[in-house]
N, C-alpha and C positions, 0 to 999 in steps of 0.2 A: 504493500500500500504506500509506503514512504517513497518508493521509487516512482510510482505513478504521479504522486503529488509533485515531486521534484521536476519531472518532465513537463507537467502542466505549468509550473511556475516558470521554468526556463522558456517555454513557449510564449507565455505572457510577456516576459522580459524582452524577448526578441521582437515581439509585435510592437511594444511601446517604443523601443529604440528605433525601429523602422519607421513608425508613424511620426515620431518626433523629428527624426532626421529629415523626412520628406517635408515637414512643415518648415524647417529651417532652410533647406535647399531651395524649395519652391517659393519661398517668400511669404508664407502665411505668418511667419514670425520674422519681422523686419530686422536687418542688421542693426545692432546696437540696442534692440529692445530687451527689456527685462523679461525673463521667463517667470510668469506668475503661476505658482504651483496650484493654487486653488482653481484658477480658471482652466489650466491644462488638465487637471484631474477630471474636471467635468467634461471637457471636450473629448478626452481619451477614455473616459469611463473607467478610471483606475484609481487606486489609493495612492497616497504620497510615497510609499516605500518603493514600488516599481518605477515611479516617475523619477524619484531622486537617483535611483540606480542608473536609469537611462541618461539622465543629465550628466552624471559623473563619467559615463562611458563616452558620451559625445564631447565632453570637455577634453578627454584624453585624445579624441580624434582631431580636435581643433575647431569644431563647429561652435562650441560654447566656451565662454570665458567665465571663470569663477572670480568675482570681484569682491574684495573685503567690504563689508558693510552695505553691500548692494545685492549680493546673491549671484545667480546665474544670468548671464547676458549673452545674447546671440552675437557672435563675433562680427565686428565691423572693421574691415581692413582699410588702411590708407592707400593712396596711390603708390607710395614707396613699398608698402607691403606687397601690393599686387605685382609691381615690377620685379621685385626680388623673388617672389614666389614663382612667377611664370618663367623667370630666367632659369631657375633650377629645374622646374618641372619640365620645361622644354627639352633640357639636356637629358633628363631621365627618360622621358617619353621616346626621344630619339634613340638613345642607347637601347632601351627595351625593345623598340621596333627592330633595330638591326640584329640583336641577338635572337629575337623571336623568329625572324625570317630564316635563320640558320637552324634553330632548335625545335620548332614546333613540328608535330606529326601531321600527317595527312588528315587524320580523324579530327584533330584539333582545328585545322583550317576549315574543314567542313562545318564544324560547330560554329565557328566564327562567321562563316558565310551565311549560315542560317540566321544568326543574330542580326547580321547586316540587312537581310531582306525583311526581317521583322521591324527593324528600325526604319527602313524605307516606307513600310506600310504605315507606321505611326506618323511619319512625315507627311505622307499623302493625306492622312486624316487631320493633319494639323494638331495632332495630340502631343503637345510639347512635354508634359510630364512623362508620358509613355516613351516618347522619343528619347528624352534625356536618360531615363533609366536604362534603356537598351544601349545608348551611346556610352554610358559609364561602364556597362558590362563589357562592351567591346574593348575600350581602352584598358580596362582591368585585365581582360583575358590576354591581350597582346603582351602586357607587362608580365603576366604569369608565365606565358610561353617562353620568356627569356630565361627562365629557370635560374634566377639569381636572387636568393633571399635577401641579400643586403640591398640590392636595387629595389626589390618589392617593398621592403620596410620603409625606405626613404620616400618612395613614390607615394605610398598610401598616406604617410604622415603629412606631406606637403599638399597632396591633392585634396585631402579632406578640408583644408582651410579655404580652398577656392571653389568648392562645389557649387555654392549658391551663385557665384559669379559666372561660372561656366554655364549654368542653367539659364541665367538671364541673358547671356550673350546671344541667344537664339531668338530673342523677341523681334529683332529686325528680320523681315522676311527674306530680303536679298542676301543678308549675311548668313542666314540659316541655310538658304539654297546653296551658297558657296561651300559651307561646311559639309553638306551632304556630298557634294561633288568631290571634295578633298577626301572624304571617307572612301568613295569609290576608287580613287587613285591609290589610296593606301592598301585597299584590298587587292588591287591588281599587282602591286609591288610584292605583297605577301605571297600571292599565288605564284609569282615568278621567282620567289626566293631571292629577291633583289634587296639585300640588306642595306646597301649604300643608298639606294633610291628611297627606301622606306624611312631611313634615318633622316634624310633631307626633308621628305614630305611631312613627317611628324613634327620636326622642329619648326618648319614653316607654319604648320597648322596651329601650333601652340603660340607662336608669335602673333598670328592673326587674332587668336582668342584674346591674348593680352591686350592688343590694340583696341579691340571692340569693347572690352571691359573698361579700359581706361577712358575711352570716349564716352561711355555711358556714365561713368562716375563724374566726369567733368561737365557733362550736360545736365545732370541732376540739379546742382546748385543754381545753374542758370535758369532752369525751368521754375524753380522755387522763387527766385528773384523776380522773374517775369510775372508770376501769378500775384506776388505781393504788390508789384507796381500797378498791375491792373486793378487790384482791389483798392489801392490807395487813390 
């Protein structure tokens, strides 16, 4: 009986972590906002214990910051944070792609190709949350195919901090379309086992993501100022 309860509890923990992570990544909880335990418990239909456990795990991932005298806050990155994070992330994605092209199995490529077509279907439906989840799985899979645990650990630590920004970078339809095209090129390089080309493609892909994110961050204050001036 004790084992069954533990499995159920673990299942609840995973569900709370997954749902809270989605709220942070997809913007339901805005960057810089305080995580209000009572409100979140009601929204997630859980008690405070599993919620606090989830918050601690997401703090370790880098999505939440534990601030003295304020509690848990959704991470809000500065332009410098974004520049530095994407600089390293681009190098890690590029290396992961190059190694994956050499080390992945044919079966793993088939799985990746299936994920790619699922992602294209989400794009055709304009299902951004679904698209992003599949996109993240593809990037994570390529990284795992590199079969380098040191690389994987560094990648996951840095990628977690910018997940919400990578999600929002697809709000612009033209940039979203371009990102899909870049994924098609990456899949072709993987199929050809062309590590050098995949390395270049993934590095450029991440540079474009960085530029889109920075443009969005710089445009946000201008939009706020414009609305304030119009109201005044």
